C-alpha positions, 0 to 999 in steps of 0.5 A, a space after each residue: 500500500 502506498 504512503 498516500 493510501 495509508 495516510 487516507 486510511 489514518 485520516 479516516 480514523 482521525 475523528 476517533 483520536 479527538 482526545 489523543 492530546 499528543 503528536 504521534 508519528 508513524 515512521 514508515 520504512 522506505 515510504 515516509 512519515 505520517 504525523 497525527 497531531 492530536 493537540 489540535 481540534 480537529 485532529 490533523 493527519 499529514 505527511 510532515 516528518 516533524 517532532 512528535 511525542 511518540 514515534 512508531 517505526 514500522 513497515 507499510 504492511 505492518 501499519 496496514 495490518 494494525 489499521 485493519 485490526 489483523 495485527 495486535 499492536 501489543 504482539 507486534 511490539 513484543 515481537 519487535 515488528 514495530 518500534 516505539 521511540 518516546 512515550 510508550 504511554 502515548 502509543 498505548 493511548 493511540 491504540 485504545 482510541 483506535 480500538 474503540 
């Protein structure tokens, strides 16, 4: 899946992230970045590679699996399929909002 398609998929989840309160960046191997800015209302999602409270590094396939629910974020983290830099608590809050 392309960066543009993944970005659109994340944008579709933006209304669920209204209470996130942090900036989270998906650093996608060989594709680019998707930045979720949950500090503004409405939440913005774009491809800016800027500083974030939490950066989740993974490949495009893993992000697609996380977004469609076929991959458990906890399992992916435990198995080293995704890496989290910054606040793990923010990553966990993101997961709980996406699952609700």
